KEDREN-410896 format. One line per field, with one value per residue (C-alpha): x, y, z; residue in one letter. Coordinates in pm, 1 decimal, decimal comma. Layout:
REM residues N
xx (X;...)
yy (Y;...)
zz (Z;...)
residuo (a;...)
***
This chain:
REM residues 610
xx (-1,7;168,0;99,1;-1,6;-274,7;-477,3;-469,1;-850,3;-853,4;-889,5;-1178,8;-1021,8;-980,6;-572,2;-427,7;-358,6;41,6;302,9;552,8;923,7;872,4;667,4;620,6;374,4;487,4;191,0;242,5;111,0;-171,4;-252,8;-310,7;-541,3;-390,3;-14,6;-133,4;-222,8;40,4;310,2;140,9;138,1;495,4;636,4;433,6;601,0;960,9;855,9;763,5;1067,4;1267,6;1172,8;1191,9;1560,9;1598,0;1405,9;1531,0;1456,0;1165,6;901,9;775,7;599,1;621,6;380,8;384,6;596,3;486,3;748,2;749,7;742,2;953,9;997,6;1160,8;1334,3;1525,8;1747,3;2087,9;2335,2;2308,0;2165,5;2422,6;2402,5;2461,1;2124,5;1877,3;1983,8;1889,2;1549,5;1451,8;1483,8;1266,3;1011,9;1001,6;934,3;647,9;473,1;543,0;349,9;16,1;-58,6;-372,4;-392,3;-663,6;-818,6;-935,4;-1098,6;-1006,9;-1049,8;-755,5;-743,0;-684,9;-446,7;-262,2;-218,0;-151,5;139,3;309,0;301,9;489,2;786,8;705,0;725,8;669,3;377,2;239,0;332,3;123,9;-126,1;-195,1;-218,1;-486,5;-871,6;-1104,4;-1204,5;-807,2;-768,4;-477,9;-389,6;-257,3;-3,3;-97,8;-90,2;236,7;267,6;40,0;55,1;-189,7;-307,5;-565,4;-511,1;-593,9;-402,0;-385,4;-630,6;-351,5;37,6;-42,9;-120,6;237,5;493,9;806,6;974,7;824,0;1003,3;1313,8;1492,1;1700,5;1859,3;1933,5;1920,1;1883,1;1568,3;1471,0;1124,0;895,3;1131,7;1274,2;1649,8;1546,7;1444,2;1596,5;1788,0;1612,3;1687,8;1457,5;1457,6;1338,3;1166,1;1005,6;720,7;538,7;271,4;563,9;878,8;897,5;749,5;1022,2;1298,5;1209,8;1172,7;1536,8;1629,5;1510,1;1695,9;2022,8;1937,6;1847,1;2218,8;2381,3;2204,7;2270,8;2345,8;2597,2;2848,1;2805,5;2834,1;3160,6;3287,7;3170,6;3323,1;3035,6;2987,6;3058,5;2969,5;3247,6;3250,0;3489,6;3252,7;2961,1;2677,8;2452,1;2559,2;2657,5;3004,1;2937,1;3238,0;3320,5;3168,3;2829,1;2778,2;2834,0;2483,6;2380,1;2337,7;2244,4;1939,6;1899,4;1951,6;1652,8;1455,3;1514,4;1418,5;1125,2;1001,3;1057,5;859,7;572,9;567,0;773,6;1000,5;1305,7;1350,2;1689,9;1645,4;1853,4;1965,5;1889,4;1631,2;1526,1;1379,2;1078,8;989,8;974,9;726,5;483,6;500,5;439,1;742,2;876,4;524,1;499,4;838,7;1128,3;1211,8;1352,9;1532,4;1899,4;1935,7;1959,6;2253,7;2308,9;2350,7;2366,8;2177,3;1912,8;1860,6;1867,2;1779,7;1882,1;1573,9;1406,9;1213,2;1157,4;758,7;810,6;1058,6;814,9;523,5;743,4;845,8;465,3;386,4;662,0;404,4;52,2;-81,5;-423,4;-596,0;-489,4;-146,5;-291,7;-171,3;193,5;420,0;766,0;1018,0;1346,6;1622,3;1636,4;1908,5;1748,0;1873,9;1698,9;1806,7;1781,0;1856,3;2214,2;1966,9;1784,9;2041,4;2091,2;2337,0;2170,7;1779,2;1783,2;2054,5;2070,7;2159,9;1929,5;1787,9;1447,7;1301,5;1029,7;754,3;472,6;175,8;-67,1;-397,2;-767,0;-995,5;-1129,2;-727,9;-696,0;-787,8;-601,6;-273,2;-282,1;-345,8;-30,8;144,8;79,7;148,5;510,3;578,9;516,3;732,5;1035,4;994,7;960,4;1252,0;1450,5;1263,8;1023,7;658,6;480,8;303,5;85,9;-123,5;-279,3;-568,2;-545,7;-878,4;-960,6;-780,1;-1033,1;-766,5;-748,3;-804,3;-1012,0;-1367,0;-1567,8;-1681,6;-1286,3;-1152,0;-1465,9;-1391,2;-987,5;-1075,3;-1289,0;-992,9;-759,6;-1027,1;-1124,5;-759,3;-685,1;-950,6;-909,6;-528,5;-722,2;-473,7;-611,7;-588,2;-667,8;-821,8;-697,0;-944,0;-861,4;-495,3;-390,0;-258,5;-375,5;-365,6;-498,6;-556,3;-260,7;-171,5;125,8;302,0;500,3;735,1;835,2;1198,0;1338,0;1292,3;951,2;1021,0;790,2;926,9;738,7;865,5;608,9;386,1;117,7;-46,3;-286,8;-238,7;-469,5;-251,7;51,3;-190,3;-323,8;-42,4;119,9;-187,1;-147,9;-466,3;-495,8;-687,9;-1026,7;-1214,2;-1456,5;-1201,3;-1201,0;-937,8;-940,1;-681,4;-510,2;-499,3;-173,6;-18,4;301,7;469,7;798,9;860,4;1201,7;1063,8;1501,2;1797,6;1970,1;1681,2;1601,7;1983,7;1996,6;1661,5;1756,3;2115,4;1961,6;1703,1;1963,8;2206,2;2449,7;2440,5;2297,2;2167,2;2386,7;2301,8;2332,2;2642,9;2933,2;3154,0;2993,5;3321,5;3624,3;3849,1;4138,0;4452,4;4595,6;4943,9;5135,2;5158,1;4779,3;4779,6;4746,9;4478,5;4266,0;4352,5;4210,9;3851,0;3866,6;3895,9;3600,9;3380,4;3434,5;3356,6;3007,6;2964,4;3061,0;3183,5;3491,4;3855,1;4105,9;4256,0;4623,6;4709,8;4904,9;4753,3;4684,4;4374,5;4169,7;4275,2;4165,3;3791,0;3758,2;3886,3;3599,5;3344,5;3391,6;3316,4;3022,3;3122,2;2839,4;3093,5;3430,5;3648,2;3950,0;4163,9;4437,2;4698,6;4359,1;4156,1;4388,6;4445,2;4113,0;3958,8;3747,8;3656,2;3557,3;3283,8;3144,0;2839,6;2720,4;2357,9;2401,4;2723,5;2963,4;2906,9;3187,4;3398,9;3252,6;3389,0;3502,3;3212,2;2933,2;3071,0;3047,9;2729,6;2558,5;2627,1;2572,3;2235,1;2196,9;2255,1;2012,4;1764,9;1825,0;1851,2;1963,6;2234,5;2362,6;2138,5;2402,8;2286,0)
yy (-8,9;312,0;530,4;870,5;682,5;426,1;35,6;-92,1;-439,5;-724,3;-991,0;-1183,9;-830,7;-859,2;-496,3;-483,2;-411,1;-316,6;-591,2;-505,9;-746,2;-763,7;-1129,5;-1171,5;-1417,7;-1516,2;-1669,7;-1977,3;-1848,0;-1595,3;-1919,1;-2182,4;-2360,0;-2290,3;-2446,7;-2727,8;-2772,5;-2710,3;-2933,6;-3229,8;-3173,7;-3194,0;-3566,4;-3663,1;-3547,0;-3754,4;-4065,8;-3985,4;-3981,5;-4301,6;-4538,3;-4388,5;-4431,6;-4671,5;-4593,6;-4239,4;-4186,3;-3897,8;-3653,7;-3303,9;-3164,2;-2819,7;-2569,9;-2227,9;-1876,5;-2005,0;-2344,0;-2668,9;-2848,4;-3224,4;-3313,6;-3650,1;-3860,8;-4030,4;-4219,7;-4042,8;-3727,9;-3573,4;-3453,5;-3207,1;-3545,5;-3710,0;-3378,6;-3465,6;-3797,4;-3714,9;-3478,3;-3733,8;-3969,8;-3696,7;-3649,6;-4043,2;-4009,3;-3699,2;-3889,4;-4200,4;-3981,1;-4093,2;-3995,6;-3858,8;-3991,6;-3835,2;-4127,7;-4055,5;-4324,3;-4419,8;-4374,5;-4728,4;-4796,8;-4474,5;-4618,7;-4983,5;-4814,4;-4605,7;-4922,4;-5115,4;-4867,8;-4824,7;-4418,4;-4340,0;-3967,0;-4050,8;-4187,1;-3823,3;-3664,7;-3920,5;-3812,6;-3479,0;-3485,7;-3416,6;-3612,1;-3661,1;-3816,3;-3776,4;-3921,1;-3896,1;-4200,4;-4088,6;-4409,4;-4750,0;-4732,0;-4444,5;-4230,3;-3956,3;-3817,8;-3486,1;-3240,9;-3144,1;-2995,1;-3167,4;-3181,4;-3457,9;-3667,7;-3630,4;-3481,0;-3131,5;-3091,5;-2944,6;-3122,8;-2824,2;-2576,0;-2713,6;-2754,1;-2886,4;-2633,3;-2697,3;-2942,7;-2764,8;-2911,0;-2898,7;-3020,7;-3238,3;-2989,1;-2713,5;-2833,6;-2823,6;-3095,4;-3355,2;-3559,6;-3300,8;-3404,3;-3295,0;-3066,1;-3067,6;-2735,2;-2709,3;-2460,0;-2538,0;-2349,2;-2346,5;-2257,8;-2273,4;-1919,9;-1837,5;-2092,6;-1905,7;-1570,3;-1703,0;-1811,4;-1453,2;-1304,2;-1575,6;-1446,4;-1102,4;-1109,3;-1283,9;-1023,2;-759,5;-948,8;-683,7;-870,2;-902,7;-520,9;-441,4;-608,7;-526,5;-98,9;-103,9;-5,7;-248,5;-586,5;-830,0;-950,4;-1288,6;-1229,1;-935,3;-1219,3;-1305,9;-1045,8;-720,7;-477,7;-265,6;49,8;122,5;493,5;472,5;287,9;523,2;829,3;691,8;618,9;947,2;1108,9;870,8;966,7;1337,2;1308,3;1138,7;1408,8;1701,2;1557,4;1454,7;1803,6;1923,2;1675,6;1811,3;1572,9;1583,4;1367,9;1123,7;992,3;658,2;464,7;128,4;-54,2;-60,2;-216,5;-563,0;-377,0;-193,0;-542,7;-707,6;-382,9;-372,5;-708,7;-806,4;-1080,3;-1243,4;-1181,5;-1157,5;-1332,2;-1578,8;-1306,6;-1068,7;-1091,8;-1196,9;-961,9;-815,6;-764,4;-391,5;-283,2;-551,0;-462,6;-673,1;-459,9;-562,6;-466,8;-324,5;-515,0;-235,2;126,0;194,0;172,8;448,3;666,1;569,5;667,6;968,4;1044,7;1001,5;1177,0;1501,2;1541,1;1621,8;1780,5;1755,9;2077,4;1925,7;1634,7;1527,0;1458,0;1321,9;1189,4;1025,2;814,8;625,0;414,4;80,1;-254,5;-577,6;-914,4;-1251,2;-1449,2;-1813,6;-1849,0;-1987,2;-1756,5;-1444,6;-1304,9;-999,3;-658,2;-848,6;-992,3;-927,1;-911,1;-538,0;-283,1;69,1;144,3;439,0;500,0;667,3;698,1;960,1;1029,0;1148,9;1169,8;952,5;1216,0;1281,1;898,8;953,6;1258,4;1137,7;792,2;1032,2;1224,9;903,1;793,2;1124,0;1099,8;716,2;824,6;1135,2;906,3;641,0;793,6;943,9;644,0;519,3;324,1;398,3;90,0;-67,6;-365,7;-257,4;-475,8;-335,8;-614,4;-608,4;-744,7;-1094,2;-1327,4;-1282,3;-908,4;-668,2;-351,1;-197,2;-285,3;66,4;189,9;-86,7;2,4;356,8;273,6;89,4;299,2;573,9;346,9;304,5;670,5;746,3;512,0;599,7;983,4;890,2;732,9;392,6;57,4;-206,4;-552,8;-614,9;-900,1;-1011,7;-1082,5;-1004,1;-708,0;-737,8;-835,8;-425,9;-249,2;-322,6;-195,5;-76,9;-328,4;-164,7;-357,8;-175,9;-314,3;-313,8;-331,6;-673,9;-710,3;-878,1;-719,9;-641,3;-545,8;-219,0;28,1;-24,9;210,6;55,7;142,0;30,0;17,9;-231,4;18,1;312,0;69,6;-108,8;220,1;418,8;676,6;953,5;1326,6;1593,6;1648,8;1874,3;1838,4;1785,4;1391,6;1198,1;980,0;715,1;857,5;651,0;536,6;468,1;279,4;395,7;252,6;338,6;204,8;-40,6;-88,1;141,1;-182,5;-384,5;-48,5;-15,7;-391,5;-379,1;-16,0;-189,7;-457,8;-257,8;-42,8;-283,1;-73,5;171,4;472,5;804,4;1108,3;1247,6;941,5;779,9;765,0;874,6;1113,8;1249,3;1075,1;1300,6;1081,7;1282,7;1164,3;1314,1;1447,8;1776,4;1831,9;1742,3;2091,0;2151,8;1825,9;1959,4;2289,6;2107,1;1843,4;2159,0;2328,2;2032,8;1965,4;2316,7;2293,0;1961,2;1726,7;1356,1;1387,0;1214,9;1228,1;850,3;855,7;517,3;681,7;371,3;455,1;602,5;307,5;121,8;430,4;473,5;92,4;93,8;435,6;209,3;-79,3;82,6;277,3;635,4;805,2;1062,1;1036,6;1325,5;1301,1;1568,4;1619,2;1903,7;2058,7;2058,0;2225,2;2507,3;2598,6;2512,2;2237,1;1885,1;1617,5;1386,1;1075,0;982,0;625,8;746,9;954,5;895,4;1080,7;1452,3;1652,2;1909,8;2113,1;2435,0;2373,0;2619,8;2466,0;2137,6;2274,2;2396,8;2132,3;1872,5;2106,8;2125,2;1782,6;1679,4;1976,5;1860,2;1445,3;1395,7;1080,5;1245,6;1583,2;1868,7;1973,1;2197,2)
zz (8,0;-92,7;206,4;10,5;-160,0;-18,4;-154,6;-104,4;86,0;-164,5;-73,2;181,2;380,5;296,7;263,3;-117,2;-134,2;-404,2;-501,2;-635,9;-912,4;-1216,2;-1192,5;-818,6;-579,4;-366,8;-16,7;91,2;325,4;26,1;-227,8;-112,8;-435,3;-327,7;39,0;-116,4;-366,1;-100,8;174,9;-98,8;-166,8;218,8;174,8;-161,1;-3,1;317,1;82,3;-117,3;178,1;336,2;-6,7;33,7;358,2;530,3;867,9;866,5;1099,5;1030,9;1224,8;1127,2;776,3;733,3;466,4;522,4;337,6;48,6;76,1;310,3;538,5;721,8;986,7;990,4;1272,5;1070,4;1207,8;905,6;848,1;509,4;240,7;-41,2;-228,4;-66,0;-159,0;-508,5;-528,0;-321,8;-557,4;-819,3;-631,5;-580,2;-970,9;-1001,1;-732,5;-932,0;-1254,6;-1083,5;-1074,0;-727,1;-561,2;-267,4;-41,3;245,2;554,2;858,5;1126,9;1503,2;1752,7;1776,9;1435,1;1381,8;1695,2;1505,3;1169,4;1382,1;1578,6;1217,7;1088,8;1447,2;1380,0;1748,8;1675,6;1517,4;1837,5;2057,8;1766,1;1771,8;2171,6;2112,7;1813,5;1885,0;1714,3;1457,3;1348,0;978,1;769,8;385,8;206,4;-89,9;-334,3;-137,5;-42,0;194,7;466,6;756,1;1031,8;842,0;839,3;449,7;257,6;-27,9;-434,6;-546,4;-752,6;-790,5;-1152,1;-1006,1;-887,6;-1119,8;-1145,5;-1276,7;-1017,7;-656,9;-555,9;-241,8;-86,2;253,3;546,7;909,2;1285,9;1488,6;1795,4;1846,5;1947,4;1930,6;2251,4;2307,2;2562,4;2296,7;2017,4;1755,2;1423,4;1060,8;872,2;500,7;348,1;-9,4;-232,3;-446,9;-721,0;-967,7;-1261,7;-1309,8;-1347,1;-992,4;-865,6;-1090,9;-952,9;-597,5;-663,2;-806,1;-489,6;-249,5;-461,7;-434,4;-43,8;-11,5;-190,3;24,1;348,9;598,0;787,6;466,3;368,2;748,1;739,8;359,0;430,4;823,6;953,1;1254,4;1440,0;1692,4;1894,7;2059,3;2331,0;2422,8;2426,9;2198,9;2060,2;2164,5;1867,4;1849,8;1612,8;1381,9;1301,1;998,2;1118,6;1412,0;1153,9;996,3;1327,6;1440,6;1121,4;1203,9;1547,4;1450,5;1193,7;1478,3;1693,3;1517,7;1383,0;1752,8;1914,4;1539,9;1645,0;1978,4;2176,2;2449,4;2506,5;2806,4;2962,7;3191,0;3372,1;3212,5;3583,1;3806,6;4150,8;4082,4;4257,3;3937,7;3715,8;3973,7;3983,6;3599,6;3552,7;3355,1;3605,1;3566,5;3200,5;3038,0;3308,3;3039,2;2853,9;3134,9;3212,6;3589,7;3875,3;4027,6;4395,8;4497,1;4847,9;4918,5;4674,8;4359,7;4038,2;3683,1;3340,9;3154,7;2919,0;2829,0;2873,9;2961,1;3287,8;3352,2;3155,9;3397,6;3706,0;3538,6;3465,2;3839,6;4009,6;4006,4;3995,2;3646,3;3536,0;3248,2;3115,0;3072,6;2845,5;2576,3;2760,6;2451,3;2593,3;2349,6;2426,6;2242,9;2546,7;2489,8;2698,9;2711,6;2649,3;2666,0;2323,4;2305,9;2109,5;1769,3;1738,5;1702,5;1363,8;1293,3;1391,4;1326,0;1701,2;1919,1;2328,9;2354,1;2167,5;2139,2;2101,8;1951,2;2232,2;2291,6;2504,8;2503,1;2773,2;2670,9;2739,9;2615,6;2370,1;2236,1;2105,1;1749,2;1694,4;1858,1;1677,9;1356,4;1468,6;1535,9;1151,9;994,2;1206,8;1088,0;694,3;762,7;902,2;712,8;367,5;441,3;430,7;71,2;276,1;126,3;56,2;385,2;504,7;840,1;1092,9;1369,1;1651,7;1829,6;2179,3;2256,5;2478,6;2787,6;2822,8;3099,1;3106,1;3112,6;2808,8;2711,7;2704,3;2479,4;2266,5;2274,6;2240,9;1931,9;1790,5;1801,1;1619,0;1358,6;1309,3;1274,8;1019,4;847,4;833,4;717,3;439,9;506,5;428,0;670,2;757,5;1129,8;1308,1;1569,9;1880,8;1807,4;2006,8;2333,3;2682,6;2740,3;2452,5;2107,3;1865,9;1489,3;1311,2;1025,7;792,5;562,6;186,0;96,4;-259,6;-313,8;-163,8;189,8;475,1;779,4;1092,9;1266,7;1359,1;1639,3;1822,3;2129,3;2379,8;2723,5;3043,2;3196,3;3342,6;3402,6;3645,1;3823,3;3880,3;3952,1;3753,3;3743,4;3651,9;3806,2;3510,4;3497,5;3775,1;4026,5;3997,8;3930,1;3624,9;3482,0;3140,5;2845,7;2746,1;2439,8;2343,0;2011,5;1831,0;1466,0;1405,2;1655,5;1765,9;1552,1;1537,8;1353,0;1130,0;991,4;924,0;703,3;592,5;484,2;278,1;114,3;-1,7;-95,0;118,3;-153,2;53,6;-42,7;-15,4;306,5;484,4;340,9;576,6;367,8;90,6;-137,1;-184,3;-390,2;-609,0;-647,9;-993,6;-886,0;-575,2;-713,2;-673,8;-335,5;-230,9;-401,7;-247,6;85,4;-7,2;-163,6;193,1;418,8;269,1;207,7;568,2;686,6;516,1;694,2;419,8;519,9;250,0;241,7;58,8;-111,6;-2,6;-138,9;-425,9;-688,6;-1041,2;-1097,2;-1203,4;-841,7;-698,8;-873,5;-780,4;-437,5;-425,4;-600,4;-351,5;-46,0;-200,1;-153,6;-365,5;-513,9;-610,8;-701,7;-987,7;-926,3;-1191,6;-1336,6;-1503,6;-1226,9;-977,3;-1221,6;-1306,1;-942,8;-1035,2;-976,7;-1213,2;-1068,1;-1071,4;-923,3;-832,3;-911,1;-1182,8;-1364,8;-1498,2;-1377,2;-1578,9;-1413,8;-1151,5;-962,9;-619,6;-466,2;-691,4;-537,1;-223,1;-241,5;-338,9;-112,9;160,9;-30,0;-42,5;343,2;425,6;175,7;280,4;-99,0;-271,2;-516,6;-568,9;-729,9;-948,6;-1259,6)
residuo (x;x;x;x;x;x;x;x;x;x;x;x;x;x;x;x;x;x;x;x;x;x;x;x;x;x;x;x;x;x;x;x;x;x;x;x;x;x;x;x;x;x;x;x;x;x;x;x;x;x;x;x;x;x;x;x;x;x;x;x;x;x;x;x;x;x;x;x;x;x;x;x;x;x;x;x;x;x;x;x;x;x;x;x;x;x;x;x;x;x;x;x;x;x;x;x;x;x;x;x;x;x;x;x;x;x;x;x;x;x;x;x;x;x;x;x;x;x;x;x;x;x;x;x;x;x;x;x;x;x;x;x;x;x;x;x;x;x;x;x;x;x;x;x;x;x;x;x;x;x;x;x;x;x;x;x;x;x;x;x;x;x;x;x;x;x;x;x;x;x;x;x;x;x;x;x;x;x;x;x;x;x;x;x;x;x;x;x;x;x;x;x;x;x;x;x;x;x;x;x;x;x;x;x;x;x;x;x;x;x;x;x;x;x;x;x;x;x;x;x;x;x;x;x;x;x;x;x;x;x;x;x;x;x;x;x;x;x;x;x;x;x;x;x;x;x;x;x;x;x;x;x;x;x;x;x;x;x;x;x;x;x;x;x;x;x;x;x;x;x;x;x;x;x;x;x;x;x;x;x;x;x;x;x;x;x;x;x;x;x;x;x;x;x;x;x;x;x;x;x;x;x;x;x;x;x;x;x;x;x;x;x;x;x;x;x;x;x;x;x;x;x;x;x;x;x;x;x;x;x;x;x;x;x;x;x;x;x;x;x;x;x;x;x;x;x;x;x;x;x;x;x;x;x;x;x;x;x;x;x;x;x;x;x;x;x;x;x;x;x;x;x;x;x;x;x;x;x;x;x;x;x;x;x;x;x;x;x;x;x;x;x;x;x;x;x;x;x;x;x;x;x;x;x;x;x;x;x;x;x;x;x;x;x;x;x;x;x;x;x;x;x;x;x;x;x;x;x;x;x;x;x;x;x;x;x;x;x;x;x;x;x;x;x;x;x;x;x;x;x;x;x;x;x;x;x;x;x;x;x;x;x;x;x;x;x;x;x;x;x;x;x;x;x;x;x;x;x;x;x;x;x;x;x;x;x;x;x;x;x;x;x;x;x;x;x;x;x;x;x;x;x;x;x;x;x;x;x;x;x;x;x;x;x;x;x;x;x;x;x;x;x;x;x;x;x;x;x;x;x;x;x;x;x;x;x;x;x;x;x;x;x;x;x;x;x;x;x;x;x;x;x;x;x;x;x;x;x;x;x;x;x;x;x;x;x;x;x;x;x;x;x;x;x;x;x;x;x;x;x;x;x;x;x;x;x;x;x;x;x;x;x;x;x;x;x;x;x;x;x;x;x;x;x;x;x;x;x;x;x)
***
């Protein structure tokens, strides 16, 4: 969905989104036919595996949004050669045109069938299944417990439109205390063209991997000696982070926010009052003993903002109060789930909390949506998918307040003109919420921004304000993050740009390439004037030939390279090469400095020359 021009919901109520490719690749959840194809293909794969490896036992084999997988308990690890053999066997099965038939059986019959196959994992699965118990047969040879759906016959599966992608380890039922299994991932599509596009996007995603780009451009690192999941920002990455933070602060001040700075630790009693120790303890680091008191690293900033609100008596005339903080939090993540900047143990949230009157909800949410669009579009994210999540079965708060809050979110989205999908019952136990996903350059959706109403913390901390009639009333509390976390957003942004950052954001904006030692004094003069204008510039002092100088600058994705030879030095010019605009020709020093300064002021992608 384009932010400035809302798309209409489709027949299923999903938000229409703009994809980056001319060939649309639907998710499994968007296509009934793909669901049947991928679910059936997982059974075909399991049958092929057990044909080739009779000792392999099957566990579960669901579809995913882009394919399918099956978990196996096999005495020997699967190799790349095994995957090729399994795929070949799958093609044989598909070409046999075998029917897939649904059977409804009694629990006793299912148990007898399973014991006859010596499949202990299926017995555990059977114990967790509610009646009716169904299974699907694949020809006369193979079957598994399954609710479906499937295609009617393997002839509906295209042998040229699937691929086995990888093998990974997995624990039975996701519990690391259980047996370790082998998971074979695959993908399946309706046409070979869709498969080819899927493979292209995978390769493109590898090219854009923020971990590789972060190393190549010397932006950040995660040092094992310091511990897993802790980010070290290098000077080049730190420059970029500062630019992002400055933009964030500037626009928040313009939107009527004040900034807070709060501690990194607090007495453990705070986390008891907030409820985090009851609901979030497994994601928190252990407490530390200080002066006979227990302190806890903060996993969230919210309770600190609540305490700041509660530090003095508030009047209805003060509301709304808008506070924002770039607050670093710490959460325990399991070793197997950490991934570059996307999932770490220490990260900075762009948290904000708004305390307002019930009748102010719609206006405040609309203002947050406007600010969200303003910030995200600056980084070229303009296509969004939006979910509005309503009251879950288990929740707190008065029905009337929930209704008022939910209606406020709906009204704000409608006033904004944005299409959205309603996720019935998907809200937090403490209030309804809006979640916004952004689409990147290759069509992937990333969850970043969230807006949540909270009836829980104001109640737990007994927050109030003096109403117009002198009574004490509870404020409405809005949690809000736009980036989500700076680290994760930086990773998403890096992959979106593939490291080819716009001029205003690039860690090194202009690199000067003196051709001879004789022109170095002029190069230093150019550098001095660029730096005085706030431009991030440097000189390549390596002394390499011009071709190598240019290649070095291109490898570091410097937006503008300035070649300086004897002619340029004589007439006080620079020959410019732009990554975005190509050869810009010979430009005067004053014009270059002015254009670069203007690009920074306007946060432009390139130089406004001519």
